[in-house]
C-alpha positions as CSV (number, residue, x, y, z in Angstrom):
1,M,23.9,-21.0,19.4
2,A,27.1,-20.0,17.5
3,P,26.6,-19.2,13.9
4,R,27.6,-21.8,11.3
5,D,30.4,-21.2,8.8
6,D,30.7,-21.5,5.0
7,L,27.2,-20.8,3.8
8,A,28.4,-20.7,0.2
9,A,29.8,-24.2,0.4
10,S,26.6,-25.5,1.9
11,L,24.6,-24.0,-1.0
12,R,27.0,-25.3,-3.6
13,S,26.5,-28.8,-2.2
14,M,22.8,-28.5,-2.6
15,D,23.0,-27.8,-6.4
16,G,20.2,-29.6,-8.2
17,A,18.6,-30.9,-5.0
18,S,14.8,-30.5,-4.3
19,Y,13.8,-27.0,-3.4
20,G,12.8,-28.0,0.1
21,R,16.4,-28.5,1.0
22,Y,16.7,-24.7,1.3
23,R,14.9,-25.1,4.7
24,S,18.1,-26.5,6.2
25,L,19.6,-23.0,5.9
26,S,17.4,-21.6,8.6
27,G,19.4,-20.1,11.4
28,R,22.6,-18.0,11.8
29,W,25.6,-18.0,9.6
30,S,28.9,-16.2,9.8
31,V,29.5,-14.7,6.3
32,A,32.3,-12.2,5.5
33,S,32.3,-10.7,9.0
34,L,28.5,-10.4,9.0
35,D,26.1,-12.2,11.2
36,L,23.6,-13.5,8.6
37,E,20.4,-15.2,9.7
38,V,17.9,-16.9,7.5
39,L,14.7,-16.1,9.2
40,R,12.2,-17.7,6.8
41,V,12.6,-19.9,3.8
42,Q,10.0,-19.6,1.0
43,A,8.0,-22.8,0.3
44,D,8.7,-22.8,-3.4
45,P,10.1,-20.4,-6.1
46,F,6.7,-18.7,-6.5
47,A,6.1,-17.9,-2.9
48,P,7.0,-14.6,-1.3
49,P,10.8,-14.2,-1.0
50,S,12.8,-15.7,1.9
51,R,13.7,-13.4,4.7
52,V,17.3,-12.7,5.6
53,R,18.6,-10.6,8.4
54,M,22.1,-9.1,8.5
55,T,23.6,-7.8,11.7
56,V,26.6,-5.5,11.5
57,H,28.3,-5.2,14.9
58,D,31.2,-3.0,13.8
59,A,29.5,-0.6,11.6
60,G,32.0,2.2,12.3
61,L,29.5,4.9,12.1
62,P,30.0,8.1,14.2
63,A,28.3,7.9,17.5
64,D,26.5,11.2,17.2
65,L,24.6,9.8,14.2
66,W,22.8,7.4,16.5
67,S,22.6,9.3,19.8
68,T,18.8,9.7,19.8
69,A,15.8,7.7,18.7
70,D,15.0,10.2,15.9
71,R,18.6,10.0,14.7
72,R,18.6,6.2,14.8
73,R,15.4,6.1,12.7
74,A,16.9,8.5,10.2
75,L,20.2,6.7,10.0
76,A,18.4,3.4,9.5
77,S,16.5,4.9,6.6
78,F,19.7,6.3,5.1
79,L,21.4,2.9,5.3
80,L,18.4,1.1,3.8
81,R,18.4,3.5,0.9
82,G,22.2,2.9,0.4
83,L,21.6,-0.9,0.5
84,R,18.8,-0.6,-2.1
85,R,21.2,1.3,-4.4
86,S,23.9,-1.3,-3.9
87,L,21.5,-4.2,-4.7
88,R,19.9,-2.5,-7.7
89,G,19.8,-5.0,-10.6
90,T,19.6,-8.0,-8.3
91,P,16.4,-9.9,-7.3
92,V,16.8,-8.8,-3.6
93,N,14.0,-6.7,-2.2
94,V,15.0,-3.9,0.2
95,D,12.1,-2.0,1.8
96,A,13.7,1.4,2.0
97,G,10.4,3.3,1.2
98,G,9.8,6.5,-0.7
99,P,10.4,10.2,0.4
100,E,8.9,9.6,3.9
101,V,11.3,8.6,6.6
102,L,9.4,6.0,8.6
103,E,10.3,3.5,11.2
104,R,10.6,0.2,9.3
105,S,11.2,-3.4,10.4
106,A,13.7,-3.7,7.5
107,G,16.2,-1.5,9.1
108,T,17.2,-0.7,12.7
109,V,20.1,1.0,14.4
110,R,20.3,-0.1,18.0
111,D,21.2,2.3,20.8
112,D,24.7,0.6,20.9
113,G,25.3,1.4,17.2
114,V,24.7,-2.1,15.9
115,V,23.0,-2.1,12.5
116,V,20.3,-4.7,11.7
117,L,19.1,-4.9,8.1
118,E,16.4,-7.3,6.7
119,V,15.8,-8.1,3.0
120,G,13.7,-10.3,0.9
121,V,15.7,-12.8,-1.1
122,P,14.1,-15.1,-3.7
123,F,16.1,-18.3,-3.4
124,P,16.8,-19.4,-7.0
125,G,15.3,-22.7,-8.1
126,P,13.4,-22.9,-11.4
127,K,11.4,-26.1,-11.7
128,R,11.8,-26.5,-7.9
129,R,15.4,-27.5,-8.2
130,I,18.1,-25.6,-6.2
131,L,20.5,-23.5,-8.2
132,G,23.2,-23.9,-5.6
133,R,26.0,-22.0,-7.2
134,E,23.8,-19.0,-8.1
135,A,22.5,-19.0,-4.5
136,A,26.0,-19.2,-3.1
137,T,27.0,-16.1,-5.1
138,L,23.8,-14.2,-4.1
139,L,24.0,-14.9,-0.3
140,G,27.8,-15.4,0.0
141,E,29.1,-12.6,-2.2
142,T,26.4,-10.2,-3.5
143,L,24.7,-9.5,-0.1
144,P,27.9,-9.1,2.0
145,T,29.4,-6.8,-0.6
146,A,26.3,-4.6,-0.7
147,V,26.2,-4.4,3.1
148,R,29.9,-3.3,3.1
149,E,29.1,-0.6,0.5
150,A,26.0,0.6,2.3
151,V,27.3,0.5,5.9
152,H,31.1,0.3,6.2
153,S,31.6,2.6,3.2
154,A,28.7,4.9,3.9
155,D,29.3,8.6,3.2
156,H,29.3,10.0,6.7
157,A,28.8,13.6,5.5
158,A,25.7,12.5,3.5
159,A,24.5,10.5,6.5
160,R,24.9,13.5,8.7
161,A,23.0,15.7,6.3
162,F,20.2,13.1,6.1
163,V,20.0,12.7,9.9
164,E,20.1,16.4,10.6
165,T,17.3,17.0,8.0
166,V,15.0,14.6,9.8
167,E,16.0,16.0,13.2
168,D,15.1,19.5,12.0
169,A,11.7,18.4,10.8
170,V,11.0,16.8,14.1
171,A,11.9,20.0,15.9
172,L,9.9,22.2,13.6
173,R,6.8,20.0,14.0
174,A,7.2,20.0,17.8
175,A,7.3,23.8,17.8
176,L,3.9,24.3,16.1
177,A,1.5,23.9,19.1
178,D,3.4,26.4,21.3
179,R,3.2,28.9,18.5
180,G,-0.5,28.4,17.9
181,L,0.1,26.8,14.5
182,V,-1.2,23.7,12.8
183,G,1.3,23.8,9.9
184,F,4.4,25.5,8.6
185,V,5.6,25.8,5.0
186,A,9.2,27.0,4.7
187,D,10.1,29.7,2.1
188,G,11.8,28.0,-0.8
189,A,10.0,24.7,-0.4
190,V,9.1,22.9,-3.6
191,L,5.6,21.6,-3.3
192,P,4.5,20.3,-6.8
193,R,5.2,16.7,-7.6
194,R,6.1,15.3,-11.0
195,S,2.9,13.4,-11.4
196,G,0.3,11.4,-9.5
197,V,2.5,8.4,-9.7
198,D,5.9,10.1,-9.3
199,D,6.4,11.7,-5.9
200,R,9.7,13.4,-6.8
201,P,9.7,17.2,-6.9
202,L,8.7,18.8,-10.1
203,D,11.6,20.2,-12.1
204,G,11.4,23.9,-12.6
205,A,8.6,24.4,-10.0
206,T,8.1,27.8,-8.4
207,P,9.6,27.7,-4.9
208,F,7.1,28.6,-2.2
209,A,7.1,32.1,-0.8
210,G,4.7,32.8,2.0
211,P,2.9,36.2,2.5
212,D,4.5,38.6,4.9
213,E,1.4,38.7,7.1
214,R,1.7,35.0,7.9
215,S,5.5,34.9,8.1
216,V,6.9,33.2,11.2
217,T,10.4,32.0,12.0
218,L,11.0,28.7,13.8
219,E,14.2,27.4,15.2
220,A,15.7,24.2,13.9
221,P,18.7,22.6,15.8
222,N,20.8,22.2,12.7
223,A,19.5,24.6,10.1
224,G,19.0,27.4,12.6
225,P,16.2,30.0,12.0
226,V,13.7,28.8,9.3
227,R,11.3,31.4,7.9
228,G,8.1,30.5,6.3
229,M,4.3,30.6,6.4
230,G,2.6,29.6,9.6
231,V,-0.9,28.1,9.2
232,P,-2.7,29.2,12.4
233,E,-5.2,27.3,14.5
234,G,-8.8,27.9,13.8
235,V,-10.4,27.8,10.3
236,T,-8.1,28.4,7.4
237,L,-9.2,28.6,3.8
238,I,-7.0,28.1,0.8
239,V,-8.6,29.8,-2.2
240,G,-7.7,30.6,-5.8
241,G,-8.4,29.7,-9.3
242,G,-8.1,26.2,-10.8
243,Y,-4.6,25.0,-11.4
244,H,-3.1,27.7,-9.2
245,G,-1.7,25.5,-6.4
246,K,-4.5,25.2,-3.8
247,S,-4.6,21.4,-3.7
248,T,-0.9,21.2,-4.1
249,L,-0.5,23.2,-0.9
250,L,-3.0,21.1,1.0
251,R,-1.3,17.8,-0.2
252,A,2.0,19.2,1.1
253,L,0.4,19.8,4.5
254,E,-1.1,16.2,4.4
255,A,2.4,14.9,3.9
256,G,3.8,17.2,6.6
257,V,2.9,14.7,9.3
258,Y,5.9,12.7,8.1
259,D,9.6,13.6,7.8
260,H,11.1,13.7,4.3
261,V,14.5,12.9,2.7
262,P,16.9,15.7,1.7
263,G,16.1,16.9,-1.8
264,D,12.4,16.1,-1.6
265,G,11.5,19.8,-1.5
266,R,9.2,19.4,1.5
267,E,11.8,18.7,4.1
268,Q,10.7,21.8,6.1
269,V,7.0,21.5,5.5
270,V,5.5,20.2,8.7
271,T,2.0,19.6,10.1
272,R,0.8,18.7,13.5
273,P,1.1,14.9,14.1
274,D,-2.6,14.5,14.5
275,A,-3.7,16.1,11.3
276,V,-6.1,14.0,9.3
277,K,-7.2,14.3,5.6
278,L,-10.9,13.7,5.0
279,R,-12.9,13.1,1.9
280,A,-16.2,11.6,0.6
281,E,-16.2,7.9,0.0
282,D,-19.2,6.3,-1.6
283,G,-19.9,2.7,-0.6
284,R,-17.9,2.5,2.6
285,A,-19.3,0.7,5.6
286,V,-20.2,2.7,8.7
287,T,-20.7,1.0,12.1
288,H,-22.7,2.7,14.9
289,D,-21.3,6.2,14.3
290,D,-23.0,9.2,15.9
291,V,-23.4,11.4,12.8
292,S,-26.1,13.6,14.3
293,A,-23.8,16.6,14.0
294,F,-24.3,16.4,10.2
295,V,-27.5,14.4,9.8
296,A,-30.2,16.0,11.9
297,H,-32.9,13.5,11.0
298,L,-33.8,10.9,8.5
299,P,-37.2,10.6,6.6
300,S,-37.4,7.0,7.9
301,G,-37.2,8.2,11.5
302,E,-34.1,6.1,12.2
303,P,-31.8,7.6,14.8
304,T,-28.7,9.4,13.5
305,D,-26.8,9.2,16.8
306,D,-26.2,5.5,16.2
307,F,-25.9,5.2,12.5
308,S,-24.9,2.1,10.5
309,T,-24.9,1.3,6.8
310,T,-23.0,-1.1,4.5
311,N,-23.2,1.4,1.6
312,A,-22.7,5.0,2.7
313,S,-23.4,7.9,0.4
314,G,-20.8,10.6,-0.2
315,S,-22.3,12.9,2.4
316,T,-22.8,10.3,5.1
317,S,-19.4,8.7,4.5
318,Q,-17.8,12.1,4.9
319,A,-19.8,12.8,8.0
320,A,-18.8,9.5,9.5
321,S,-15.1,10.0,8.7
322,T,-15.2,13.4,10.3
323,V,-16.6,12.2,13.7
324,E,-14.3,9.1,13.5
325,A,-11.3,11.3,13.1
326,V,-12.3,13.4,16.1
327,E,-13.0,10.3,18.1
328,A,-9.4,9.0,17.3
329,G,-7.9,12.3,18.5
330,A,-7.4,14.4,15.4
331,D,-6.7,18.1,16.2
332,V,-6.5,19.2,12.5
333,L,-8.8,18.3,9.6
334,L,-7.6,18.8,6.1
335,I,-10.4,18.9,3.4
336,D,-10.4,19.6,-0.3
337,E,-13.7,20.6,-1.9
338,D,-12.7,18.6,-5.0
339,T,-13.0,15.3,-3.1
340,S,-15.9,16.3,-0.8
341,A,-19.6,15.7,-1.0
342,T,-21.1,19.0,-2.1
343,N,-24.2,18.7,0.1
344,M,-22.0,17.9,3.1
345,M,-20.1,21.1,2.6
346,I,-22.6,23.8,1.6
347,R,-26.3,24.8,1.5
348,D,-26.7,28.2,0.1
349,A,-29.4,30.8,0.7
350,R,-31.4,29.9,-2.4
351,M,-31.4,26.2,-1.6
352,Q,-32.5,27.1,1.9
353,Q,-35.5,28.9,0.5
354,L,-36.5,26.1,-1.8
355,I,-35.9,23.1,0.6
356,A,-37.1,23.7,4.1
357,T,-36.7,20.2,5.5
358,E,-33.1,19.3,4.6
359,P,-31.8,16.7,7.0
360,L,-28.1,17.4,6.3
361,V,-26.3,20.0,8.3
362,P,-23.5,21.4,6.1
363,F,-20.0,21.6,7.4
364,V,-20.0,25.4,7.0
365,E,-22.2,25.5,10.1
366,R,-20.1,23.1,12.2
367,V,-16.6,24.2,11.3
368,R,-16.3,27.1,13.8
369,P,-17.9,25.3,16.8
370,L,-15.7,22.3,16.0
371,H,-12.7,24.5,16.9
372,A,-14.3,26.6,19.6
373,E,-15.8,23.6,21.5
374,H,-13.5,20.7,20.7
375,G,-10.2,22.4,19.7
376,V,-10.1,20.9,16.2
377,S,-8.8,23.2,13.5
378,T,-9.7,22.9,9.8
379,V,-7.6,23.7,6.7
380,L,-10.0,23.8,3.7
381,V,-9.4,24.2,0.0
382,M,-12.4,26.1,-1.3
383,G,-12.9,27.7,-4.7
384,G,-16.6,27.4,-5.3
385,S,-18.5,28.6,-2.2
386,G,-18.2,32.1,-0.7
387,D,-20.2,31.0,2.3
388,Y,-17.0,29.9,3.9
389,L,-15.4,33.4,3.7
390,G,-17.5,34.5,6.7
391,V,-16.5,31.6,9.0
392,A,-12.8,31.6,8.2
393,D,-10.2,33.0,10.5
394,T,-7.5,33.1,7.8
395,V,-7.8,33.1,4.0
396,I,-4.7,32.3,1.9
397,M,-5.0,32.9,-1.9
398,M,-2.9,30.9,-4.3
399,D,-2.2,32.7,-7.6
400,A,0.2,31.0,-10.0
401,Y,1.6,29.0,-7.0
402,R,2.3,32.2,-5.1
403,A,0.6,32.7,-1.7
404,S,-1.0,35.9,-0.4
405,D,-3.1,36.7,2.6
406,V,-6.5,38.0,1.6
407,T,-8.3,37.6,4.9
408,A,-9.3,41.2,5.3
409,R,-10.7,41.4,1.8
410,A,-12.6,38.0,2.2
411,H,-14.2,39.3,5.4
412,E,-15.3,42.5,3.7
413,I,-16.9,40.5,0.9
414,A,-18.6,38.2,3.4
415,A,-20.0,41.2,5.3
416,S,-21.3,43.0,2.3
417,G,-22.9,40.2,0.3
418,P,-26.1,38.2,0.9
419,S,-25.9,35.8,3.7
420,R,-27.3,32.4,4.3
421,T,-29.5,31.6,7.4
422,V,-27.6,29.8,10.1
423,E,-29.8,26.8,10.9
424,H,-27.7,24.9,13.5
425,T,-25.2,26.0,16.1
426,G,-22.6,24.2,18.2
427,F,-21.0,20.8,17.7
428,P,-22.3,17.9,19.8
429,A,-19.8,15.8,21.7
430,V,-18.6,12.8,19.8
431,T,-19.9,9.6,21.4
432,P,-17.1,7.2,22.4
433,R,-17.4,3.7,21.1
434,V,-16.3,0.4,22.6
435,V,-15.2,-2.2,20.1
436,D,-15.9,-5.9,20.5
437,P,-12.4,-7.3,20.2
438,A,-13.7,-10.6,18.7
439,S,-14.7,-8.6,15.6
440,L,-11.0,-7.9,15.0
441,D,-10.2,-11.5,14.3
442,P,-7.7,-11.9,11.4
443,T,-8.5,-15.6,11.0
444,A,-9.9,-16.8,7.6
445,K,-10.4,-20.5,6.8
446,G,-8.4,-21.4,9.9
447,K,-5.4,-19.2,9.1
448,R,-4.3,-15.7,10.1
449,R,-4.8,-13.5,7.1
450,V,-3.2,-10.1,7.3
451,T,-1.9,-9.1,3.9
452,A,-1.2,-5.7,2.3
453,R,-2.4,-5.6,-1.2
454,G,-0.5,-2.5,-2.3
455,R,-0.9,0.9,-0.8
456,D,-4.7,1.0,-0.8
457,R,-6.0,-2.4,0.1
458,L,-5.7,-4.7,3.1
459,S,-6.9,-8.3,3.5
460,F,-7.8,-8.8,7.2
461,G,-9.4,-12.1,8.1
462,E,-12.6,-12.3,6.0
463,D,-12.5,-8.6,5.1
464,D,-10.9,-6.9,2.1
465,V,-10.6,-3.4,3.3
466,D,-10.5,-0.6,0.7
467,L,-8.1,2.1,1.9
468,S,-7.9,4.2,-1.2
469,A,-9.7,7.1,0.4
470,V,-7.2,7.1,3.4
471,E,-4.8,9.4,1.6
472,Q,-2.1,9.8,4.2
473,I,-0.9,6.2,4.0
474,A,2.6,6.2,2.7
475,D,3.2,2.8,1.1
476,R,2.4,-0.9,1.1
477,S,4.6,-1.6,4.2
478,Q,2.6,0.9,6.2
479,V,-0.6,-0.9,5.1
480,A,1.0,-4.1,6.5
481,G,1.7,-2.3,9.7
482,I,-1.9,-1.1,9.9
483,G,-3.1,-4.8,9.5
484,R,-0.7,-5.9,12.3
485,A,-1.9,-3.1,14.5
486,L,-5.5,-4.2,14.0
487,A,-4.5,-7.7,15.0
488,L,-2.7,-6.3,18.1
489,L,-5.8,-4.3,19.1
490,G,-7.9,-7.4,18.9
491,D,-5.4,-9.6,20.7
492,G,-5.8,-7.9,24.0
493,V,-5.3,-4.2,23.7
494,L,-9.1,-3.7,23.3
495,D,-10.7,-5.8,26.0
496,G,-14.3,-4.9,25.3
497,T,-14.5,-2.4,28.2
498,I,-12.2,0.5,27.1
499,T,-13.1,3.0,24.4
500,L,-11.5,2.9,20.9
501,A,-9.7,6.1,21.7
502,E,-8.2,4.6,24.9
503,G,-7.2,1.5,22.9
504,L,-5.4,3.7,20.4
505,D,-3.6,5.4,23.3
506,L,-2.4,2.0,24.5
507,L,-1.3,1.1,21.0
508,D,0.7,4.3,20.6
509,A,2.4,3.6,24.0
510,E,3.3,0.1,22.9
511,L,4.7,1.2,19.6
512,E,6.7,3.9,21.3
513,R,8.1,1.3,23.7
514,R,8.8,-1.5,21.2
515,G,8.6,0.0,17.8
516,T,7.7,-2.3,14.8
517,E,8.7,-5.3,16.9
518,A,5.3,-4.9,18.7
519,L,3.5,-5.4,15.4
520,L,5.4,-8.5,14.3
521,D,4.9,-10.8,17.2
522,G,7.8,-13.0,16.2
523,R,7.0,-12.8,12.5
524,S,9.4,-11.6,9.9
525,E,8.1,-9.3,7.2
526,D,8.3,-5.7,6.0
527,V,6.2,-3.3,8.0
528,A,6.3,0.4,8.6
529,R,5.0,2.0,11.7
530,P,1.5,3.4,11.1
531,R,-0.2,6.4,12.8
532,R,-3.1,5.8,15.0
533,H,-5.4,7.6,12.6
534,E,-4.8,5.3,9.7
535,V,-5.2,2.3,12.0
536,A,-8.6,3.8,13.2
537,A,-9.6,4.5,9.6
538,A,-8.9,0.8,8.6
539,L,-10.8,-0.4,11.7
540,N,-13.8,1.8,10.9
541,R,-13.9,0.3,7.4
542,L,-14.0,-3.3,8.5
543,R,-17.4,-4.7,7.5
544,S,-17.1,-7.3,10.3
545,L,-16.7,-4.5,12.9
546,R,-19.0,-4.9,16.0
547,L,-19.4,-2.7,19.1
548,R,-20.1,-3.5,22.7
549,P,-23.2,-1.7,24.1
């Protein structure tokens, strides 16, 4: 159907009419050389904003900027950020995201160079009466002008720098496995953030400089040779005094699974795509997990190879999260002692003498066989237990935010001091689980309920899922993407016969083929593409989750 003309005149004619008249705007309009489509009209002024899509067929952007999928993702992110700047001070919402460059439903550059942008527009109408002239200005003038500024007047040099930064990060990350690395931190990177609620780089922070012993050079297609610290496969400890940068380095590696914008400071800090941060999480639900690797037995006699609880302790929650991450395909675990359960991590020689029947198996006894038998590496921040010095392949010390390699000295200390008794060896195979797809039903009171409640909470059907301990979620739109991914898994991807890991493989393939469109199923909202690991983490925290035998 051909687009209608003169949206502004139509809006002015509605001035003072009942708010419901806005529904007549649904469909396509031709506005100032743009194809503008009203996808969804809010029910009243207090409902979530209306959804408007703008398609730019003649963007005039150099073809090399959108020649590959990674470049198109980066270019879409660049244009969304420009649109957000152009609309600053208006009520229009642009989901451009933070420092991570994610695939988002709000912005797409197609493989023919056509740009598609979607925004949330609160249609004006206090007291449920249409403000037609104000709406005409907003939709007929403000939006088209902002799109022209963001797209037609885009700074091509800045766009190219943005695209090339992302392309370099993708290449650096792809090079890790072949070099036997799980992470890479470029010399000169700025790791500290301004605060816990401000993810911008800290002004005046000490640039990172890696130790010569761990120096590697990776090749980036645009930046060329990049020198920095390689974090090798196996068991790596990050040690040092309090406030010297241990956790800051680990957080940078956590974030390294994503690409970052120029100026973030972590543009050339990359981590293997399947790296997962773990922590203790009192009170979470656990459903039929095999935690026998960490809980050898229970005083009640209940089996630990099929463990469920609605209120996990710190140690059992961390044990469950560990085996769940391995089940979902993690090849790197990132752990900070500050957010871990102490009795899950260590059991020293004195405590072994005092307590002979401890059911918990500390991580220190499983970390090496986890890599040797399952290929899963661990990067661990540790400042309080020397027991880990003897099981580490690499030890990096942070001193006033400066890194040094102290592996040889750590091994000397481990060999000369008192040692604990090794009580358990090996790491048992993780039992694959088959999810009952009916338990992934997002229906609540007869309606689909999949709603992101900020960055750390998801409403899914009858469940309110606490995701505050899933620390690699980027933002609210990614939570929305996680919710939609769960619904997609339950709508046919998981059929009750395949394992959860196999279902996540199918999900990845569908997202690779169709992008965020696969999550929306004809709906129109802001979603960002999630990783399989955060989808699995949300699934495992559903209190309604059931398994097939």
